[in-house]
N, C-alpha and C positions, 0 to 999 in steps of 0.2 A: 503493499500499500503506500502510495505517495505522500508526501506532506508539501505544503507550499508554503514558503516562507519569501519575507522580502529584504533585501539587500539594500540601503542606501548609500550613496557617495560619501567620503570621510568628510569631517566637519573642519579639520584642518587643512587649509589650501594654500598655507606661505609659500612662497616661491622656491624657499630652499627643500621643502618635505616635497613640494611638487615635481623638483628636478630630482630628487631621490626616488620618488615612485616611479617616475618614468623610466628609469635604468634599472628598476628591479621587477617592475610590475608585470604581470602576466596579463595580456590582452586577450578579450574573447574572441573568438572565432567567430563574426557576425554574419557571413555568409558561407554556406557549403552549397553548391548546387551542383546534383547528380545529375548527369546529361545523358538520358536517354537508354540510361541503364547499359551503359558503356564502360563506368568505373572511373570516368575522368570527373574531377572536379575543381572549382574554381574559389579561390579564398580574397577575401575584401576585408583588408585591415585598417582600423581608422587613420593609423598615423602616416599609412600611404598617400590619403586624400586629406592631411592636415586636420583631422578632427581631433576632439578630444572628449573621452568618456566621463570627463570631471562633471558634475552638477546635470548628467542625465536622472531621467526620473528612475525610480528603484525597478528592478526586474525580478518576475518571480521564476523561481526555480520547483524542477522535480529532481528525484533521484532515480535511478536506473540499474537494473543488476548487470553487470559484466556477464555475459554469454560465452558459451563454449562450443562451435560449430562449424559448420562449413561457410564457404563464401565462394562467389564464384562470379566473372565478368561475363560469360556466356549470356546470351540472350535467347529469345523461345517466341516462335511464332507459330499462330496457327496456320493449317495449310488441307490438304488433300492430298489422297493417295487416288490415282487414275492411269489408265493405260494410255500408254503414249502413242505420238504421232497421228492422231483423228484423221483420216482421208475420204473424201467422199470419191464413191464408185459411180461414174456415168456411163449409162450402156450407150453404145454406140450402133450404127447399123440400123435394120429394120425387124419387126417383129411382135410378139407378144411373149409378157412374161409368164412362164407356165410351173415355175418353181422357185422358190425362195428360200432362204437361208434361217435358222431359228438365231436370234441375238445369243450372242457366247459361243457361236461356232467357231471352230479355229480350222484355217484351210492352208495346207501346204503347196510350196511351187508344185504345181502340176494336177493341183486338185480344183472341184468343181464349186464355184462360187455360188450361179444361178443358173438358170435355164433360159431360154428363148425358142419358143416353136419347138419345145420338145428336144432341144439339144444342147448339152452344156454348154457353160461358159466358163473358160479355165483360165484359173491365176497361173501367170508365168512373173518371171521377174524383168524386173528392168525401167530405168529412169523415163525412157521415150514411149508415150502413149501411141497406140496402134493408129493409124490415119488412114491406109489403104491395104487392099487385098495384096497377100504377098504370095508370089507364088511363080513359073515358070514365065520368064520371059520380063519379072519386076526388074526395076533399074538398082542398082546397087546402091545401097543406104545403111546407115547407122541401125535403122528398126530392122534389117534382114540380118545383121550381125546379131542383134538382141534376140531373135528369133532363134538362131544357130546355138547361141550360148545354152540356151535354154533345151533345146532338141540333146544337146551333148550329155548336158547335165542332168537329164531324165532317163538316159539310156538308149536314147532311139537312133544314136549315131553309129553305134558300135561296128567295125569293120568296113566303115565307108570312108574311111579317110577324111571326114570333114574339119575343115577349120574354122573357127568364128572370126569370119571375114565377112565383107560385106558384099558378097556375091551369091544370087541363090542360083545355084548349081544343079545337075541333076542327081547328085548326092542328097541336097537338100531337100528335093522334092520326095526323094525316097524315105528320107528320115518323117519326114511329116506324114507321110502316109502308114507309117510304123505306127506311129503317136496318134492317127485318127482310127487305126483299129485298135488300139489297146481301148481308145474312148469308147469304141461300138458307133462311131459314125461314118458316112460315106469316105470312101479313101480317096480323095480328089487329088493331092499333092498341094494342094493350095488353102493359105490359112486365110478365110474371110474376115473381113472389117466385121467385128464384135461379136466374134469366136472366141476372142481370148481378152485378159484386161492385162496390162502390164503396171505393174505397182513397184515401186523400191524395195520393198521388204519380201523377203522369201517367205514367211510365214505372217498370217493377219487373223485377226481376230474380229468379227461382224459385232459392231457396237449397237449401230442401230440398221433397223430396213426402213427404207422412206418411199418405198412403192409397195402397191397391191398387186396380187395375182389378176391377171387378164390384162392389166394396163399394157399401152403399147408403149414399145420401146421408144424415148426421146431425148432429150438433152437434160431431165432433172435424175438429181442422184438417186440411185435404185437403193444403194446401201452407203452406210458410213465404216471403214475399217480401221481399225487399228492396229500398233505393235502387240504382240503378246508382253511385253515387259510395262512394267509401272513404274510410274515416278513420281515424287511428291512435287506438288506446285505450292507457293506461299506466297501472299502479296504484303510484304514486310511495309511497316508506318516508316514515312519519310526518315525519321531520326534513327531507324533502325538499319536503311541501306548501306551505310557506309562497313557495315559489319559482313555484308555479303558478298565475298571476294571471287569474281570468275574461277572455277577450279579450287575453291576453298573448301574445306573438309566439315561435314555437319553429322549430327545424329537427329534420326528421325524415328520418334515414340508412335509405335503403330496404335490401333483401336482396340486390339487383343492385348494388350503391353509389351509386346515386345519391341524390341530395338534394333534399329539397323543404322549401318553406316553410310554415309552417301558423299557425294561430290557435287560442287554445284555447276551445273552444264551450261547454263543460260541465264539472262537479263533481258528482259522483255519489256519497254515501255510501252504503257497505252495498250496493254491487251490481256485476255484472260491463257493465251497461248505462251509456252515455254521457250520459242525458240523452235527450228529446224521443223517446222509446222506445228507446232506445240503439241502439250499432252491434252490430254481427254479423256473421261473415263464416263462410268455411270453414277457416279457421286456427284457432277456437277465440277465446278470450279472452286476455289478457295474464297470466294466474296470479294469484294471492293469493288470502286469504281472503274471505268476503263482507262483513267487515267494514271491509274497505279503500275508499278512496277511489277511483273510477275517472273519469280524467280523458279526456276527448273532444278529439281535436283536428280540424278542417276544415282540409282540405289544398288549397294553393293552385292546384297542376299535376295535376290529376286525370290526365291522360295518361300522365304518367310514373309515376304512382301505380298504374294501370291495367298499364302494361308488367310492374311488377313483380309485382303483384298478390297477393292473401291472402299474408301471411308476417310475421316476425319483423322489427320495428325498432327503431331507438334513437332515442328523444325528446330533444333537448337543450333546455336552456332558455337562451336568451342570457343571457350576464352581460356583466361588463367583462373585458375582455383587454387583454393587450399582449404586442409580439414585440421580438427582439433585447434581452430583458431578461437583467439580471444577478441572477443566483437563487442562493439558498442557502436548507439547512433553516432553519425557523424556531426551532430549537433552536439555531442559531447568533449569535443575536440576544441583545444584552446590553442590559438597560433602564440608560441612564446616570444616574447621581446628579441631574444638574442638567437631566434632560430628553432627550428624543431615543434615539436607538439607535445601537449599534457594535458592531462584530465585533472579534475577534483574530485578525490576519493571522501566519502563523507561515511560518519561514524555513525550506521544505520539507515536512518531516515531523515537523519538531522544534516542540511546541508549547510547549515550557520557552522558545525564543527569541521569542514571540509579540508583536506590538504592537499597540495599539488604535488603531482606525481608524475616527470617526465615519462616518456613513452614515446616508442619506435614505431612510426607509421606503416604498415604494410598493404594489403588488397584494399581496394576502395569499390563498393559497387551496391546498388540497391538503398541508398542512403544509411550504408553502415559501413563501419572501419574495422580493418584488423590493426590490434595494437599488440606491443608486448614492453616486457620492463618494470617490474615491480608491481605489476598486477596480477590477482588472481579471479576465477570464474567465481562469480557471486557477490564480489565488492561492489560498494552503489558508488556510482558516480554522478556527478551534477550535469544535469541538462536545462535548457532553458524550456519553460512551462509552456 
């Protein structure tokens, strides 16, 4: 229980005594501003502004116990766990949608994404969208090279001596026919526009179905797919942004109580995505306005992340920390006239009988300070009320 006491300015203020008081006085620390949880603080000292404490109104005080515990300059921000790289899939060509996948379906290269006119539309890996039919007589181009790479990887070019170049050769047509036979479609040797979807990811997860069965193929997105990897996204407050460094290390506390390490992959201003296409997931984004910066964190342990699934998370930026430290409020610190810091240690709850103890200042965070030197846990120190 704290007791409030009044301390008044000394009655004797002769010039000689005033000079001796200024040489030996302990000047209170008037202002400690803890900046955004970063551990930084600023000291405002009266003699630096030419002010005097003599004649000021009495100041009320409390006493608080010195605590023993942990202190850290790390910061935390709420965010979300989401599947990475959401990408809309637009159907090309003509026809009617006759089969669509369920949300959550995972499709690998060579697998069926959806169906048009009873025929499968297949996922292939590539950065360049299909824009024409590819068959005998097709002009050389990077899209031919992209197709040939997939045929080779899927095992349909064995014994053909097929090279991943830009020429559609007779061997390419043979590989296409083998692939078409495996799919159970007519073996024409030509890959028609709309029969494949080229995406940069070798494996995708269906996040959203944006079309209905029976709809005509057009320019609207049929599906939205993502990577099967999860990322954490967070939109820090402006005064926290300086702590989020590209490639910096963080820890992510999952909704199920687990913790995974991560690395800051990107910072994107004014959007809910996290760079490189941005993350997305079933849980939505981490909130905030469109003018905020979204930080995307790549996770080290995908297995743990998938076990938790899309959900809310807490992202912590690793900072300096101490354990078993003696901790006091920063308002207990007194800036000594000759340099350094001290605290007033009271006899129980009686602040009038306080004695000055010089201390060494350690870590400062969250309006608390680590101290050492002549102080024990449980000691009562004086603080302004």
